[in-house]
N, C-alpha and C positions, 0 to 999 in steps of 0.2 A: 515490437510493444509486449511487454508481461503481461500476463491475463491480470494481475494485481493492476498493473495499471489503468488496464478497458475495465475492470471492471469497477476502479473509482470514478473515470470519464468519461465510461458510456450512458445516455439516457434511455431508457426504454419510453415510449411514445406517448404515455399517460405523463410523466418527468417532462418531456420535451411541452407538451402543451402548458404544465403548470406554470417552468422557466419563461412561454412565451404570456400567459396571462394570467398565472399566479391562481389557478384552478385547475384544483386536481381531480382526474376524473377517477371514478372509478364502478364497479357493478355496479352499485347501487346509485347511483349519480353524479351528478361533479360535486365536488364541495369544493365551498372558497376557503381558503387555507391559511393566508395570511395576507396581507396588506404589506408589497414589496416594495420599498422606495428606491430599492438595488439595482443598476443594469450593467448590464456589459456596455463597456465604450464600442467594441466594435457594432455586434449586432440588433444592440440596444431590448435584447432576453431580458428580462427579470434573472439577476442571479443571488451571490450567498450576500450576506450583511457581514460587511465591511469588503466586499470584493465589488469592485468595476465604477462605474459612478452613481452618486446620493442623488435622485430627482424627487424629495422630498417636499414639503410645503418647504414654499419662496426661494426653491431652486431653480435654475431654467437649464433647458434641455441642452443651450447650445456651448455649455460651460467646458471645462480641460478637467481631467479626471483621471486622479491615480486608484488608489484604493479608496479613495472618498471620492467629490464629486464637487457639487452646488458652481459658486461663483470663482472667478478666476483671482479674485483677490483672494481667498484663505477666507474671508468673513464669516460668523457663524450671525445667523438672524433668527432663526424658526425656533418655534417655544417649546416648552419639555412637550411629551408626546411621542411621534413619531422619529422626530429630530432628535431623541436622546439616542441614536444609531448613527449621529453622522459623526467624523472623526474630529468636525470644528466645534462640537460642543466643549465648552470648558470643561466638562467633568472629563469626558476621554482622555485628555491630553496631560503630560504634565509641562515644564519650561525648564529648558536644557539652559543656561549659561554659559556661553561658548568661552572657553580658557584656552591660553595658547598653546599652538602646536594643535586645535579640533579640527576634523574635515564633518563633513556632510557620510562620508564613510563610515567615520568613525564612530560618531553618533547615532547610525544607525544599528551599529553591531551592539548596543546598548541593550535593541529589543528584539525580541526572536518574530522573526514575521514580518516588518518592516524592511520596506529599499528606501535608496538614496534617493528616485524619482517620488517616492512617498512623502519623504520630509519634503524634497523642493515645493512637490504640489502645496501640501496642507501650510508650508511656510510663505507661499508665493514667491519662490528665489528659482533663480536659474542650478541647474543639476551638478554646473561646473561652476558656478560662482564659487570666492574667497569670502570664506568666512571673517568677520569684525571682532576681536576679542570684547567680552562685553553682549554682542548681539543675545538677544534673546530665542530662543529656536524651542516650537514647536514641538514633544515627543510626544508619540499615543502612549497612554498606560498597556504596561501589558494586558491587565485582563479584559481590556478593551478588544486587544488583539488576538487573545486566546478565543474571546466568544466566537467573533468572527470566525475561527479555525475550529471552531467547536461546531457552530450551523450548518457551516460545509460540509464538516463531516456526517453529522446526522441524516443533511439529506442524500446523498452518496452511500449511506447506509439503508436509507429508506428505498432507496434508489433500488439495491440491490434486491432487496427484501421482495419488491414488489417483481421483479424480474423474474426470481425464484417460486415465488408463488400466484402466477397467473395475474397476477397485476391488484391483488388485493392489498391493503393495507394491512400492516401489524397491528394488534391486540392495539399498544397505544403510540399511536402514528408519531405523535410528539418524543419522542424515546424509543427508537428502534434498536433493534438488536444491535449490536456493533458491527464495521466489516466484518472486524478480526474472530467476534463470537460465530458471526454465518460461517464464516472460510472454516474454521474449526470445529462445527455440530455436525458430527458422524451421518446423521439423517440427508446432511447437499451431498454427500461422496457420491462416487458414481464408481462403478466398476469397468476396466476393460481386463477382458482377455485374450491375450495372443503367447501362442507357442509354447500353450502349455500353465501358463503362468496369470494370476489373478491380479493386477494393479488397480488397487482404489485410490482414487483423487480426488480432490478437495474441489472448491467452486475458485482457486486461484491455479490451478491445475497441476497443486506439487504431490506429489505420490506421498501416500499416507499409508498405506501398507502393502507388501508384497508375499502371495502366497504360492506356493507348488512344487510339485514335487521333483528333484533335480536329474537333467537327463544328459548324457555327454552327446554332444554333436559337433564335431571340428566344422560344420559347412557352416557354420551362422555367420551371417556377416554384420560389421561394424559400421557407423556412421558417425565421421570425421567430424560434419558438420554441429553434429548433437554432442561430441565430446568437448567443441572447442565451446559450444553456449550455453552448457551445461552451468545452472546456477545466475544465471544474466547479471545482474548489480551487484547480486550479495557472494558472485566469484571471488575468489583470491588468488593472487598472484602467485602462490603456494600448492594452489588446486591443478587436479588434475580432474579432465571428463569422465569420471567412473561410472562404472555398471553395477544396477541394485544385482540383476544377474547376468556374469561376466557371456563372453560367445562361445565360452567354451563349453556353456551349459545350458546352448541352442537361446540364451538373453533377445528377446526383439532388440533390432535399431532403435527404435522411436525414442523421442525426447523424453518419454513417460521411464524410460527404464537410466537415464541417467541422473548422475545428481555430480553436482561441487564438493570432489574428493580429496581431504587432502593428499595430495602427493604421498606423505609417509606413510599415511592408512591403505591407500591405494598399492603400495608396492612392499608393504612391509604386511600389518596383520592380516588386512583384510585378504591379500595373497596369500597369506598362508589357512586360512580360512577356506577359501574354495580346494587350495590344493590338497587339503584335508578330505573335502568334500572329495572332491577326486580320486585320490586312494579307496574311499569306501566302495563308491561304484566300481572302481574297476575290479574291487574284492567281493563285487555280487550282492553286496549289498544297499538297501532299499533307501534315498535320504531325501527329507521334504522339510522346506524351509520356511518362514513368516520373517518376515524382515521389518522390522516398523521404523524409519524416521523422525526423529525428535527434530521437532523447529523452534525457534525463540521469535515472536509476533511473526510477523508474514513475511520474516526470512525467503529467500528461496531455497538457501541452503542448509541442511539439518547440522548442529553439532552435534549428534550422535546417532547411529541405528544400536537398536534392540534388538537383537538377531536370537530368534529362538529355530535349532534345528532338530529334527529328528533320525533314528538312524538306526534302523528297525523300528519302531518306533520308541524308541529311548530315549529320552527328552534333553536337550542341553540347551543350557542358553547361558549369552555374553553381551555385555555392553559396549560396544563401539566408542571413544568419544571423535568426533571427525575433527583431530587435530594433534598437538600437542597435549592437550589439556581438556579437560570437559569443559562448557559452555552453558549448562543449563540452565545456569543463572543469568542468563540475557546478554552475556559479554558477545563481542563481536569479532 
């Protein structure tokens, strides 16, 4: 499991208490954050809007649950108020009239964030049942689904903020800095020094900068495992597990010195640059480097490397795309 996944899924002690009680403990006491009618169907804990079962007014704890909850009949009887979050509220869904060839799977694809199990529960029909032409299917509005996902992301961001700030709430707890903003905040990065090099790493355990004076060391070891696993889920089939600092320069075998590196870049332009540094070193020159990987969003794979190097103090710079084309604008 990668660091970003753990950041999104992990729960600090204070947040665990919130999930169970709806109360958020802080250094100033316990704060009642909000009434939360949504519960996890497995353990009954409070969960996010649009997630788990809904137990608002009129709902029964023994009901079936998908992304919603309530009665097995799928009817909606609650008044406006807390039940505005109920997926059975007519304001939260549209009606899709079944056409020839329609399937529950195909209808679910009309929305981002809804499954066939969700639709089966909402419409009180079997997951594997046959639809009839003309049948009316309740289909959650995309805005409703997006609001639930946004609420979940905000609480995950709040959790991360509290983990990194001693349990303190952000200035605006209702709108905490996003997970991406927190991870990209240099104030939250931490350095690791090894083999004469400094690696600055962010909260997602991504290497953000590598600095040091290059030396030749033919005895440095490699880690085949870290080479295979570099890049995680963002690694491409055309990637090698490359080093920021190669083994020939006494680069550490740790994971933080590895990244998913396009094979043509690894075996071409980057190797040529390393060969250049090797020649300079053998001729008695001093070589220092400053490597800055560039990322898109929360990807574990840098789309480019901005490399500055100094030969006897003379600065040189080049930006290398990590692939056949530069994908700075968010391409994957």
